[in-house]
N, C-alpha and C positions, 0 to 999 in steps of 0.2 A: 275963841275958835271952838267949834262944836266937836266933842269927842268922837272918835271913830266908831266906838261901839254903839253910840246913840244913832249914828247914821245907818248902821247895819240894821238895827231894830226897826227903824222907820221904813227902810226899803222892804224888809220882810213883811211888815204890816200891810204895806201897799200891795205886795204880791198876793197875800192872803185875801184881801178885799177884792182884788180883781178876779181871783179864782172863784170866789163866792158869787160875784156878779155874773161871771160867765156861766156858772152852773145854773143860776136863776134864769138867765136868758134862755139857756138851753131847755130848762124845764118848761118855760113859757111857750117854747116852740112846739112841744109835744101836743099833737092834736088827739083828742079822745076818739077812739073807735070802738064800737060795740062788737063784742065777740060774736054775736049772732049774725052780724053782717058778714063777717069773715066766713062763718060756717055756711051761709047761704051761697057765697061765691064758690066755695069748695064743692058744695052739693051740686051746683050748676056746671061744674067742670071748668070754671073760670080761673085764670091765674091770679095769684095774690101777690101784690107788690106794695109793701108798706115801709115808710121811713119816718122816724121821729113821731111814732104813734104811741099813745097810751091806751092799751087794750083793756077794756072794762068787761068783766064777766068771765065765766068759765069757758075756756076754749076746749070743748069736748066733742069729738067726732061721733060719739055714740048718739048724739042728739039729732043727727041728720041721717037721711037715707042715702046710702052709697051702694054701688055694685059690690058683689062678692067675688073674690078671686076664685075662678072656676077650679083651680087646683086644690082648693080647700073645702069645696062644697061637700057636705056629707061627712066631713072628718070630725065634726063635733067641735072644731076650733077654727071656724071660718074667719077669713081676713077680709076686711073692707078694702076697697081700691080707691085711691085718690089719684086722679089724672092731672090735677092742677100742679103747676109749678108754684112753689111758695117761697117767697123771699121777704123776710122781715128784718130791717136794719135799724139800729140805734133806737130801739123801742123798749117799751116797758109793759110787762104783762102783770096786771094787777091781781089776777086770780090764778087758779090752777090751769094747767095745760094737760089734756089727756088725748094723746094720739095713738093709744095702744091698739094692738091687733089690726094693723093697717099696712097696706102696701102702697108706698109712694113711688109712682112710676117715673116721676121727674125729680130733679134735685130739690132738696129741702135746705133752705138757708135761714138760720137765725143768727145774725151777725151783730156783735157788739150791743147785745140787748140784755135785759134783766128780767128774770122771772121770779116774782115774789112768792108764788104759791108752789104747790107740788107739781112735778113734771113726770109724765108717764109716757115712755116710748117702748114699753114692753111688747115683745112679739111684733115689732115693726120691721118691715123689709124696705131698706133704702136702695131702690134699684139703681138710681143714678148718683148715689152718694149723698153726703150730708155735711153742711158747714155749721159749726157751732162756735166758731172762733171768737174770742173775746167776750163770750156770753157768760152771764152770772146766774147760777141756779141757787137761789137763797135758801130754798127748802129741799126736801128730799127729791132726788131725781132717779128714775128707773129706766134702764136700757136692757133689762133682762131678756134673754132670748132674741135680742135684736140681731138683724142681719144686714151688714153693710156690704152690698154687692160691689160697690165701687168705693171711692175714697171716703175717709172719715176724718174730718178736721175738727179737733178740739183744742187747738193751740191757744194758750193764754186764757183758757176757760176756767171759771171759778165754780167749784162744786162744794156743796155742803155734804150731806150724806148721799152717796150715789152707788148704784148697783148695776154692774155690767155682767152679772153672772150669765154664763152660757151664751154670751154675745159672740157673733161670728164676724170677723173682719176679713173679707175675702181679698182685699187689696190693701193699699197703703193706709196706715192709721197714724195720725199725728196728735200727740198730747203735749207738745213742747210748751214749757213754762206754765202748764196748767197748775191750778191750786186745788187740792182736795183737803178742805178744812176739817172734815169729819171722816167717817168710815168710807173707804173705797173698796168695793167688792168687784173682783174680776175672776171669780171662781169658775173654772171650766170654760173660760173664754178661749176663743181660737183666733190667733193672729196669723193669717196665711202668708202675708207679705211683710215688708219692712214696717216696723213699728217704732215710733220715737216718743220717748218720755223725757227728753232732755230738759233739765232744769225744773222738773216737776217737784212740787211740794206735797207730800203725803202726810196726813195725820196718822191714819192707820190704813194699811193697804193689805188686801188679801187676794193673791193671784193663784191660789191653790188649784192644782190640776189644769192650769191653763196651758195653751200650746202656742209658742212663738216661732215664727219662721226666722225673723231677724229683729231683735229688740234693742232699742237704744234708750238707756236710762242714764245717760251722761249727766253728771251734776244733779241728779235727782236727790231730793231731800225727803227722807222718810222719818217724820218726827216721832211717830209711834210704831206700833208693831207692824212688821212687814212679813207677809206670809207668801212664799213662793214654793211651798211644798208640792212635790209631784208635778212640777211644771216641766215642759219640754221646750228647750231653747235651741233653735237651729243657728243661733248666734246671739250672744248677749253682751251688751256693752254697759257696764256700770262704772265707767271711769269717773273718778271724783264724786261718786255717789256718797251720800251721808245717811247712815242708819242710826237714828237717835234712840231706838229701843231695840227689842229683840228682832233679829233677822233670821228667818227660817228658809233654808234652801235644801231641805232633806228630800232624798229620793228624786232629785232633779237630774235631767239629762242636758248637759251643756255641749253642744257641738261648736265649741269655741266660746270662751268666757273671758271678758276683760274687766278686771276689778282694779285697774291701775289707780293707785292713790285713794281707793275707797276707804271710808272711815266707818268703823263699827263701834258705836259707843257702848253697846250692851252685848249680850251673848249672841254669837253667830253660829248657826248649825248648818253643816253641809253633809250630814250623815247619809251614807249610802248613795251619794251623788256620783255621777259619771261626767268626767271632763275629757273631751278629746284634746283640747288645749286650754290650759288655765294660766291666766296672767294676773298675778296678785302683786306685781311690783309696787313697792312702797305702800302697800295696804297697811292699815292700822287696825288692830283688834284690841280695843281697850279693856275688854272683859274676856270671858272664856270663848274659845274657838274650838269647834268640834267637827273634824273631818273623818271621823271613824268610819272605816269600811268604804271610804270613797275610792274611786278609781280615776287615775290620771294617765293620759298618754304623755304629753309633754307639759311640764309645769314650771312656772317661774314665780318664786316667792322672794326674789332678791329685794333686800332692804325692807322687807315686811316686818312689822312690829307686833309681837304677840305678848300682851301684858298679863293676861290671866292664865288660866289652865288651858293648855292646848292638847288636843287629842288628834292623832293620826293613826290610832290603833287599827291594825289589820288593813290599813290603806294599801293600795297597789299603785306604784309609780312605774308604769310600763315603759316610758321613754326617758328623755332627758329630765333631770330634776335639779332645780337651782334654788338653793337657800342661801346664796352668798349674802353676807352682811345682814342676814335676818337676826332679829333679837327676840329671844324667848324669855318670858318673865317667871311667874311663880313656879310652874312645873310643866313639863312637856312629855308627851308619851308617843313613842314611835314603836310600840311593841308589836312584834309579828308583822312588821311592814315589809313589803316586797319592793325593792328598788331594782327594776329591770334594766334601766339604762344607766348612763353616766350620772353620778350623783355628786353634787358640789355643795359643800357646807363651808367653804372657805370664808374666813373672816366673820363667821357667825358668832353671836354672843348668847350664851345660856346663863341667865342670872340665877336660876333656881335648879331644882332637880330635873334631869332629863334622862329618859329611859329608852334605850334602843334594844332592849332584851329580845332575843330571838328574831331580830330583824335580819333580812336576807338581802345582801348587796351583791348582785350578780355581775356588775360591771365595775369599771374603775371608780373609786370613791376618794373624795378629797375633803379633808378637814383642816387644811392648811391655815395657820394663824387664827384658828378658832379659839374662843375663850369659853371654857366651862367653869363658871364661877361657883356653881353648886355641885352636888354629888352627881356622878355620871355612871350609868349602868349599860354595859354592852354584853350582859350575861347571855351566853349561847348565841351570840350574833355570828352570822356566817358571811365571810368576805371571799368571793370567788376570784376577783381580780385584784390588781394592786391597790393599796390603800396608802394615802399620804396624811400624816399628822405633823407635817413640818411646822415648827415654831408654835405648836398648839399648847395651850395652857389649861391644865386641869387643877383648879384651885380648891375644889371641894375636899371634904374630909377624906373621901375615898372615891376611887375610880375602879370599876369592876369590868374585867374582860374574862371572867371565869367561864371556862368551858366554851369559849369562843373559838372559831376556826378561821385561820388566815391561810387560804389555799394558794395564795400568791405572795408576793413581797409586801411587807408593811414597813413603812419608814416612820420612825419617831425622832427624826433629826431635830435636836435642840428643843425637844418637848419637855414641858415641866409638869411633874406630878407631885402631889403630897404622898398619899398612899395609893398604890396601884396593885390590883390583884389579877395576876395572870395564871392562877391555879388551873391546871388541867387544860390550858390553852394550847391549841395546835398551831405551830408555826412552820411555814415553808422557808421563808427568809425574813429575818428581822434586823433592822438597823436601829441602833440606839445612840448614834454619834451625837455627842453634846447633850444628850438627855440628862435631866436632873430629877432626882426623886428622893424623898425622905425614906420611903420603905417600899420594897417591891416583893410581893408574894409570888414566887415562881420557883419551879424545880429546875435545877441545872440541866437535868436530862431532857427537859422539854425545849430548851433553847440551845443546847450545846451544838447541835449540827445545823442550826438555822441562823445563828448569830453572826453578823458581819463583824470582822475583827476591828476593834478600836481600843487602844490601850487604856485610855481614860475610862471607857465604859466598863472594861473588865475590872479595873481597880475599884470602881463604884460597886459593881456587882459583888466582888469578893468582900468588900466592907459590909455590904448589905447582908450577905449570907452570915457573916460572923455576928453582926448585931442581932440577927434572928436566931442565933445559936444553931445554925445549920452548917456545922463545921465540915461535914463531908462534902457538901456542895461548894463551900468556900475553897477547900483543897482541890477539888476537881476543876473548879473554875481557874484557880491559880495555875494548876498544872497545864491546862489547855492554853492559858494566856502565855506561859513560857514557850510552849511549842509554837504557837502562832507567831509570837515575836521572833523566835529563832528562824522560822521559815521566811517571815517577811524580811528580816534583815540579812538573811542568808549567812547567819553566823552559826556555824556548826561546832564551835568550841564548847558549847554547852551540851552537846550530844551525850558525852560521857555521864554528866550529872543527870541527864534525863533517864538513861537506861539503868543507872545504878541506884539512884535515890529518888527518882521522880521529882527532881528539883526541891528536895527536902520535905515533900508531903506524901511520899509513897514508901513507907518503911518496908512494905511487903516486897518491893522491888529488891531492896538490899538483902532481905532475908532469903529471897529466891537465889540471889547470887551466892550467898553463904552456903546454902544447901547444895547448889550446883558444884561449887569448888570442892567441897568435902567429898561428895559422891564421885566426882570425876577423878580426884587424886586416889581415892580408895580403889576404884576400878583399875587405875594404872598400877598401883602397888600390887594389887592382886594378880593382874594379868601378866606382869613382868616378874615372875617367880624369883625369889632371892632378893627382893628389894628390901626386905626387913628380916631381922634375925633376933634371936633371943640373946640377951647380954650375958647369960649364964652358960651358954654353950660355946665351945671353942670353934666348932665347925659351923658351916652354914646350915640353917634349918629353913628349907623352902616352904612356901605356902602351897599346899596342894589344892588344885582346882576341884578336887572331888570332896573336899572337906568343908562343910558349911561353916565350921568354926573358923576356917581360914578367911572366909569372906567377912565375918564379923570382926576378926582380928584386923583385917585391912581397914574397915570402917573406923574401928577404935583408934587405930594408929593415925588415920587421916584427921580424925577429930582432935586428937592430942597434938598433932603437928599444927593444925589450924589455930588451936588455942595456945600453942607454945607452952604446953605444960608437960609434966613427966610422962614418958612413953610407957611406963610399966616394964614389962619383960622385953619390950621391943625397942630397937633403935635402928636408925637408917644405916645402910651399908653402901659402899661404892659411890657411884655417881648420883644415886638417888638422894644423897645427903643434900644436894643443891635444890632438889624439888621440895624437900621438907622445909628448907630455909625459905624458898619462895612462897610456899603455902602458909608458913608462919607470918610472913610479911603481909600477905593478903588478909590473913586472919585479923591482925591488928587493924589494918585499914578498914575492912568491911565491918568489923565489930564497932569501931569508932563511928563510922557513918551510920550504922544502924541505930546506935544509942542516941546520936544527935537527932536523927530524923524522927525516931520514936518520941523523944522528949518534945520535939517541935510540934508533933501531932497531939500528944497527950496534954501537955501543959499549954492551955490556951490563954490568950491575953484577956 
């Protein structure tokens, strides 16, 4: 039995032989036509129809006498006029073709043909359009300053080096599946209507300063350098386009841009470009991407992948901004960026350093479930509306929000930090429920009135302050925690410990009570004459209100009573003995509380 692979090889060999025989038969069918015969037909105004011809000799219109376009007479750049309709199909041009400086009044068709020499259509006006579909230009071809008054069909055309600089396409232009194997210049070209470059292959393409009404580059393949600097697009579709080398789109105006699943193998620059609507969903930037100073109305970068250094510095996002599930690689810069509409960075991943310093978020902003694996910088960022960092992870060595301003609520629910810096940050309302952090640099005074109450969060903050040796902040946070807990639980049994010892962290409260009790009792002793007397006198010796010594005596006696020590020359009399006993009791109580509270504050763990 014959092996299967042998059978396959035999069949392939047969197919190849048949293809070669078919080509040979086709080659034999080509009839040779002299270029001079074609030129004579054109000179006489006769229509030219050729099929399966092999055209020998240079086809150069300057060799014949033609009328001059009256609109160009005396201009120094006269154009010849061809009245013939020319249609050449399935043919082969052995030499150069030069139709430059000509007006073709009727349709010019060169279909499924091959030109081996140079082709020149510079300064040609195609009044009724031109067909070059499936044609191959093996050498240089020039369409500089050409004007296509009607349709221009170059679908599946093969170009070597070609030049369409300053060409004007007044109606529809089609280059679908065309192949540009060398340089392709479309500098300063003007595409007034819909233009399609779907599935085109470019080796090196330069569209600098061109103008497109509506451009379709779907699945286009730019193998080499692609230059679209200073181009105006009234609509641009680069869906699934592949840029194999540098892609330049700086100073471009996009009135609608679709880069869905576009692939940029090398650096891509969109510096100073303007996007009315930008769609980069699932786009991949394998190297650096630069959108510095770009302006966006609505933009969608969902699922986009930025592997290199990414710049959006000083960019302006005036409408909705979507970076959901986007991935950023080495480093990313959003410095001084304006986010004018709703901004969504949910589920995004930043693998390296990312910088939002001095960025301005004027609408609601979401970073929910985002992962910042490198260092993150929000220095002096401004958030006007609510910000969500729900389940966000900051895994870098540090996260900076220093001098940032949150003018509305910011939620850090279940957010994870390593080290985070909130120094001098302004908060209106902040929630840290379930947040986890190794170290948080923040002043208690900056978050005291803005922090949502959560017991576990307070405990972490207190611990954090103590580890940073910020004991005053730790005490203030603990005191506020006890107050908040008391109010939340409606448990007022702790109220006495609040006002007397500040829950064990406010010795000045206790000291205040001590002074108040001593002064109050002294005033009472003094104002109720006869409340004290000398122990050496048999009669009563009243304290006179006119004697300053009497006041000092009353204070002395009150202090002695409070401390329960010897009264000196004085002792209580009558019913005031009970007041002295009560003052002594409070003296022991408050002195004990003061010492305990003071020791608690001074002796730190």
